[in-house]
C-alpha positions in Angstrom: -39.8 21.9 0.8 -38.7 20.7 -1.9 -36.4 23.2 -2.6 -35.0 23.0 1.1 -34.1 19.5 0.1 -32.0 20.1 -2.4 -30.2 23.2 -0.7 -29.4 20.5 1.9 -27.8 18.4 -0.6 -26.5 20.5 -2.6 -25.0 21.6 1.1 -23.7 18.5 1.2 -21.9 17.3 -1.7 -24.8 14.0 -2.3 -26.4 13.3 -5.6 -28.6 15.2 -8.0 -26.8 18.1 -6.0 -25.5 21.7 -8.3 -22.1 21.9 -7.5 -19.8 18.6 -8.8 -16.3 18.1 -9.3 -16.3 16.9 -13.1 -19.9 15.9 -12.9 -19.8 14.0 -9.6 -20.6 14.6 -6.3 -18.8 18.3 -4.6 -17.7 15.8 -1.9 -15.4 13.7 -4.7 -13.0 16.9 -4.6 -12.4 17.1 -0.6 -11.3 13.5 -1.3 -9.6 13.7 -4.1 -7.3 16.2 -2.6 -6.7 14.6 0.5 -6.0 11.5 -0.9 -3.7 12.6 -3.4 -2.1 15.3 -0.3 -1.1 12.1 1.8 0.2 10.2 -1.0 2.6 13.7 -1.8 3.6 13.4 1.5 3.9 9.1 2.1 5.4 8.4 -1.6 7.7 11.5 -0.8 8.9 10.3 2.6 9.6 6.4 1.0 11.6 7.6 -1.5 14.3 8.9 0.9 13.7 6.4 2.9 15.6 3.5 2.3 18.9 6.3 0.8 18.2 8.2 4.2 19.0 5.3 5.8 22.5 3.7 3.8 23.8 7.8 3.7 26.6 8.7 5.1 24.6 11.8 5.4 21.9 10.1 7.1 21.5 7.0 9.3 24.2 5.5 7.8 22.7 1.5 7.8 24.0 -1.4 5.7 22.0 -1.7 3.0 20.4 -5.2 4.8 19.1 -3.4 8.0 17.9 -0.6 6.0 16.3 -3.1 3.4 14.8 -4.7 7.0 13.5 -1.1 8.6 11.9 0.0 4.8 9.8 -3.7 4.2 8.6 -3.6 8.0 7.4 -0.2 7.5 5.8 -1.0 4.7 4.3 -4.2 6.0 3.3 -2.1 8.9 0.9 -0.2 6.9 -0.9 -2.8 5.5 -1.2 -4.9 8.3 -2.3 -1.5 10.5 -5.3 -1.1 7.7 -7.1 -4.0 9.8 -7.5 -1.9 13.0 -7.7 1.4 10.9 -10.4 0.1 9.3 -12.1 -1.4 12.8 -11.6 1.9 14.3 -14.0 3.6 10.9 -16.2 1.1 11.9 -17.0 1.0 16.1 -15.2 3.8 17.8 -14.6 6.7 15.1 -16.7 6.3 11.7 -15.0 7.2 8.7 -14.8 10.9 8.5 -13.2 11.2 12.2 -10.9 8.9 11.9 -9.7 10.3 8.3 -9.4 13.7 10.2 -7.1 12.3 13.3 -5.4 10.0 10.7 -4.2 12.8 8.8 -3.0 14.5 12.3 -1.0 11.8 13.6 0.7 11.2 9.7 1.3 15.3 10.0 3.2 15.2 14.0 5.0 11.9 11.8 6.7 13.5 9.5 7.3 16.4 11.7 8.4 13.5 14.3 11.2 12.2 11.2 12.3 16.2 10.3 14.2 16.4 13.8 17.6 15.5 13.7 18.2 12.4 15.7 18.1 9.4 15.1 16.8 8.8 18.4 12.9 9.8 17.3 13.5 8.6 13.3 11.7 5.7 14.1 9.2 7.2 16.4 8.1 9.4 13.8 8.4 5.9 10.8 5.4 4.3 13.7 3.2 7.0 13.7 3.3 7.1 9.5 2.5 3.5 9.6 -0.5 3.9 12.5 -2.5 7.2 10.5 -1.6 5.4 7.0 -3.5 2.1 8.0 -6.1 4.7 9.9 -6.5 6.8 7.0 -6.5 3.6 4.2 -8.7 1.3 5.4 -11.6 4.8 5.9 -11.0 7.1 3.0 -12.2 4.1 -0.1 -15.5 4.0 1.8 -15.9 7.2 1.9 -16.2 8.0 -1.8 -18.8 5.5 -2.1 -20.8 7.1 0.6 -21.6 9.8 -1.6 -23.3 7.7 -4.3 -26.1 6.4 -4.6 -25.6 3.0 -3.2 -23.3 0.2 -5.9 -26.5 1.0 -9.0 -24.9 4.3 -9.1 -24.0 4.8 -13.0 -21.1 7.5 -11.6 -20.4 5.3 -8.7 -16.9 3.8 -10.8 -16.2 6.9 -12.5 -15.6 8.6 -9.0 -13.7 5.9 -8.1 -11.4 6.3 -11.3 -11.3 10.0 -10.7 -10.1 9.8 -6.9 -7.0 6.6 -7.9 -6.2 9.4 -10.2 -5.5 11.5 -7.1 -3.0 8.4 -5.4 -1.7 8.1 -8.9 -0.8 11.7 -9.0 0.8 12.3 -5.4 2.6 9.3 -5.6 4.3 11.5 -9.3 5.4 14.5 -8.0 6.6 13.2 -4.6 9.7 12.1 -5.2 10.1 15.2 -8.2 9.8 17.7 -5.3 10.2 15.3 -1.9 13.2 13.9 -3.8 15.3 16.3 -4.6 14.8 18.1 -2.0 15.8 15.6 0.6 19.2 14.6 -1.6 20.1 17.7 -2.8 19.3 20.0 -0.1 18.3 18.7 3.2 17.0 15.2 4.6 15.3 16.0 7.2 14.1 19.6 5.2 12.4 16.7 2.8 10.8 14.5 5.6 9.5 18.3 6.3 7.8 19.1 2.7 5.9 15.8 3.6 4.9 16.4 6.2 3.6 20.5 4.7 2.4 17.6 2.1 -0.1 16.3 4.7 -0.8 19.5 6.5 -2.6 20.8 3.1 -4.3 17.5 2.7 -5.7 18.0 6.5 -7.0 21.6 6.2 -8.7 21.6 2.6 -10.2 18.2 4.5 -11.0 20.2 7.4 -12.7 22.9 4.9 -14.5 20.0 2.9 -15.8 17.9 4.7 -18.9 20.0 5.0 -19.6 18.2 1.5 -19.3 14.5 2.3 -22.3 12.8 3.0 -24.3 12.5 6.0 -22.6 8.8 6.5 -19.3 9.1 6.4 -20.2 10.5 10.2 -22.3 7.6 11.2 -20.1 4.9 13.5 -21.6 1.6 11.5 -21.6 -0.6 14.2 -20.4 1.2 17.5 -19.2 -0.4 20.8 -21.2 -1.4 23.8 -20.1 -0.1 27.2 -19.3 -3.6 27.8 -16.9 -3.5 24.6 -15.3 -0.6 24.8 -13.8 -1.5 28.8 -12.8 -5.1 27.8 -11.1 -3.7 24.8 -9.2 -1.0 26.9 -8.4 -3.4 29.7 -7.0 -6.0 26.8 -4.7 -2.8 25.1 -3.5 -2.3 28.5 -2.4 -5.2 29.2 -0.4 -5.6 26.2 1.2 -2.4 26.7 2.3 -3.1 30.5 3.6 -6.0 28.8 5.5 -4.3 25.7 6.5 -1.5 28.7 8.5 -4.2 31.0 9.5 -6.5 28.6 11.5 -3.9 26.6 12.2 -2.1 29.9 14.2 -5.5 30.9 15.6 -5.4 27.4 16.9 -1.9 27.4 17.9 -2.0 31.4 19.8 -5.2 30.8 22.0 -3.6 27.8 21.4 -6.2 24.9 18.4 -3.9 22.9 19.3 -4.3 19.3 17.5 -3.3 16.7 16.7 -6.2 16.0 14.8 -6.3 19.2 12.3 -4.4 17.4 12.5 -5.3 14.0 11.8 -9.2 14.2 8.5 -9.4 16.2 7.1 -6.5 13.7 8.1 -9.3 10.9 7.3 -12.5 12.4 3.6 -10.7 13.1 3.6 -9.2 9.5 3.4 -12.6 8.7 1.4 -14.9 11.1 -1.5 -12.4 11.1 -2.0 -12.9 7.9 -2.1 -16.7 7.9 -4.3 -16.9 11.2 -6.6 -14.2 9.5 -6.8 -16.4 6.7 -7.4 -19.3 9.0 -10.2 -17.5 11.5 -12.1 -17.1 8.3 -12.0 -21.1 6.5 -12.8 -22.4 9.7 -15.4 -20.4 10.7 -19.0 -23.3 10.5 -21.6 -20.1 9.1 -19.8 -20.5 5.9 -21.4 -23.1 3.9 -19.8 -25.0 0.9 -19.4 -23.1 -1.7 -18.2 -19.8 0.4 -16.0 -22.6 2.0 -14.4 -23.5 -1.8 -14.7 -19.7 -2.6 -12.5 -19.7 0.3 -9.6 -22.5 -0.6 -9.2 -21.0 -4.0 -8.3 -17.6 -2.6 -5.8 -19.1 -0.4 -4.2 -19.3 -3.8 -4.8 -15.9 -4.9 -3.6 -14.9 -2.0 0.0 -16.8 -1.6 0.5 -15.8 -5.2 -0.1 -12.4 -4.2 1.8 -12.0 -1.9 5.1 -13.7 -3.6 4.2 -10.9 -6.5 4.8 -7.6 -3.8 7.7 -9.3 -1.6 9.4 -8.8 -5.4 7.3 -5.6 -6.1 7.5 -4.2 -3.4 11.7 -4.1 -3.5 11.9 -1.5 -6.3 11.9 0.8 -4.0 14.2 -0.2 -1.7 16.6 -3.0 -3.4 16.5 -0.8 -6.4 16.6 2.2 -5.1 19.7 1.1 -2.4 21.5 -0.5 -5.8 21.0 2.6 -8.3 22.1 5.1 -5.2 25.7 3.0 -5.6 25.8 1.5 -8.8 24.1 3.2 -11.7 24.8 5.7 -13.5 21.7 8.5 -12.8 21.9 10.9 -16.0 20.0 11.3 -19.4 21.9 13.0 -21.8 24.5 14.2 -19.5 22.2 15.1 -16.8 21.9 13.6 -13.3 18.9 13.2 -11.5 18.4 12.3 -8.1 18.1 8.8 -7.2 14.5 8.8 -5.7 13.1 10.4 -9.3 13.3 7.0 -9.9 10.0 6.1 -7.6 8.0 8.9 -9.8 8.4 6.0 -13.1 6.0 4.2 -11.9 3.0 6.4 -11.1 3.4 8.2 -14.7 3.2 4.5 -15.7 -0.1 3.6 -14.2 -1.8 6.9 -15.2 -0.3 5.9 -19.0 -0.8 2.6 -19.6 -4.1 1.8 -17.1 -6.9 3.5 -19.8 -5.0 1.0 -22.4 -5.5 -1.5 -20.2 -9.3 -0.7 -19.7 -9.6 -0.6 -23.7 -7.7 -3.9 -24.0 -9.7 -5.3 -21.9 -13.4 -4.4 -23.2 -12.0 -5.0 -26.6 -10.9 -8.4 -26.0 -14.4 -9.9 -24.3 -16.5 -8.5 -27.2 -14.9 -10.8 -29.1 -15.2 -13.6 -26.5 -11.0 -14.0 -26.1 -10.3 -12.0 -22.8 -8.4 -14.1 -20.3 -9.6 -15.3 -17.8 -8.7 -13.8 -14.0 -6.4 -16.9 -13.4 -4.7 -16.2 -16.8 -4.7 -12.5 -15.8 -3.2 -13.2 -12.3 -0.2 -15.9 -13.5 0.6 -13.5 -16.2 1.3 -10.9 -13.8 3.3 -13.1 -11.7 5.8 -13.9 -14.3 6.9 -10.7 -15.6 7.5 -9.3 -12.0 9.8 -12.5 -11.8 10.5 -11.4 -15.2 11.3 -7.8 -14.1 13.5 -9.2 -12.0 15.6 -11.3 -14.2 16.6 -8.7 -16.2 17.7 -7.0 -12.7 20.6 -9.5 -13.7 22.2 -7.5 -16.9 22.4 -3.9 -14.4 23.5 -6.4 -11.8 26.1 -8.4 -13.5 26.9 -4.7 -15.5 28.2 -3.4 -11.8 30.2 -6.3 -11.1 32.2 -6.0 -14.1 33.4 -2.1 -12.2 31.1 0.0 -14.0 27.6 1.6 -13.2 24.3 0.5 -15.3 22.3 2.8 -17.8 19.6 4.2 -16.1 17.3 2.9 -18.8 17.4 -0.5 -17.2 16.3 0.4 -13.9 13.6 2.2 -16.5 12.5 -1.1 -17.9 12.8 -3.1 -14.7 10.2 -0.9 -13.1 8.7 -1.2 -16.6 7.4 -4.5 -16.6 6.6 -4.3 -12.9 4.0 -2.0 -13.7 2.3 -4.5 -16.7 2.6 -6.5 -14.6 0.9 -5.3 -11.7 -2.3 -3.9 -14.1 -2.7 -7.6 -14.8 -2.7 -8.5 -11.3 -3.7 -5.8 -9.0 -6.7 -4.4 -10.3 -7.8 -8.6 -10.2 -6.9 -9.2 -7.4 -9.4 -6.3 -5.9 -11.9 -7.8 -7.6 -12.1 -11.5 -7.0 -11.7 -10.2 -3.8 -14.7 -8.7 -3.6 -16.8 -11.7 -5.7 -14.8 -14.5 -3.6 -16.2 -12.6 0.0 -17.7 -15.1 2.4 -21.1 -12.6 3.0 -20.5 -13.0 6.4 -16.5 -11.4 5.8 -18.0 -8.6 2.5 -16.8 -5.5 4.2 -13.4 -7.0 5.6 -11.8 -9.4 3.2 -10.5 -6.0 1.1 -8.2 -5.5 4.4 -7.5 -9.0 4.3 -6.1 -9.0 0.4 -3.8 -6.1 1.8 -2.4 -8.7 4.5 -1.1 -10.5 0.9 1.7 -7.0 0.8 2.4 -7.0 4.3 3.2 -11.4 4.0 5.4 -10.5 1.1 7.3 -7.5 2.8 7.4 -8.9 6.0 9.4 -11.9 4.2 11.5 -9.5 2.2 12.0 -8.0 5.7 13.0 -11.2 7.5 15.6 -12.6 4.7 16.8 -8.3 5.2 17.3 -9.0 9.0 18.8 -12.8 8.3 21.7 -11.0 6.3 21.0 -12.2 2.9 21.9 -9.7 0.2 19.4 -8.8 -1.9 21.2 -6.9 -4.5 23.7 -10.3 -4.6 22.8 -11.8 -8.3 21.9 -15.1 -7.2 19.0 -13.9 -5.2 17.7 -11.7 -7.5 17.7 -15.0 -9.8 15.9 -17.5 -7.2 13.2 -14.2 -6.2 12.9 -14.6 -10.2 12.9 -18.5 -10.4 9.9 -18.5 -7.3 7.9 -16.0 -9.1 7.7 -17.2 -12.4 7.4 -20.8 -10.8 4.4 -19.5 -8.6 2.2 -17.9 -12.1 2.8 -21.0 -13.6 1.7 -23.1 -10.6 -1.5 -20.8 -11.1 -1.9 -21.3 -14.3 -1.3 -25.4 -14.6 -4.0 -25.5 -11.5 -6.0 -23.6 -13.6 -9.2 -25.9 -13.7 -8.9 -26.6 -10.3 -9.3 -23.1 -8.9 -12.1 -22.3 -11.5 -13.9 -25.7 -9.7 -13.1 -23.9 -6.5 -14.3 -20.7 -7.9 -17.1 -21.7 -8.6 -19.4 -18.8 -10.5 -16.9 -16.6 -10.2 -14.8 -15.5 -12.7 
């Protein structure tokens, strides 16, 4: 009996199995490779996107329109993580949801690969939907591989898993970016589809190593709830179809009829979600105070991501038009700048982890608030640094590539200060009733930040102008200073959370 149980455990790749991946359950290899290939396809396409949008051989749009499309797309990916988590929890279960997500992402990249501007936006929509479904469901499956939160291998397993994210993000611009820029844009998008196909194929083959729990629908919809959900979805879909049909046939349709509503949703939904949680009568006094403190972190994080995510749009477009993209006289594709952040993350994350532990042993580790405020100040400093290459370009010269690398370096250090702390404080401050939903709420800070960038671009603001860059930099530094100045009040609201 014990022998058959051991074999069954080994087959599923659960704790205690003889098949391991760097000492972890065999299922971690499946999820590691799935996430690596999915990030390869996502970041490869994202590196090409703003360049394709402005290129004469691409859609040849203005920089403002390209930035708006890019920002709305990124905000949608994170916004759709909320319904993505809902599908995993209530409809398909994590395992089936990830499989469907992979297929949708692959189809989206294939649609982008078609040489037609008419299908391009449909492809972006499919990739955003698939990414939202996958993002919310693959991380919980990593946790399912272990014997609860106290399994000593759990943190190490997530570390290995997140290495897959950065490996995929690092390699993607070097491969997909090079082919897309130097050979053919649509071939680059097709390579992104191939990457996702490889990830989906190995997920389907290796899913036998996942925990049985990953196939379970935690809180399935009742028949009444299914009928109500389908009815509401059909009504809203019908309203959208009728509205856009009227706009289209009347000859008034422009791209802004899509961009503006999506941008506003990216700002309104985060506010509505936070307000709903804050007003919930089931929260006790301590949880209400924690949520009041969390709103500070949320708003500050939105400011951070508003600037940080422009590394893929504003900075990329600037590099394409105004930077000397050479190393020792050798010219490299602009998309390669998008590999700087992941390689720095892989190099610096272990250093930061060691540094915090060393300070903690001496009782000198900075508080959550200080780290958060420092991350904001640094992302603001990165845009103050951006003023130098902007001035060089305004003088009629090409800015050196080293300027852009320096900006990405400062932003990455800021990310390592703010992002892990934000994830940690989100789980610590989450009210018990919303414990499983708060990670999706944290992603909404990214949505709000990118939606703000999109709204500015739609309004015709040129984000590559010195005055705007200086204003954004000042806003981030002031936000960081405000968080630090009111740290005592925020600490009081946080209660026992540190």
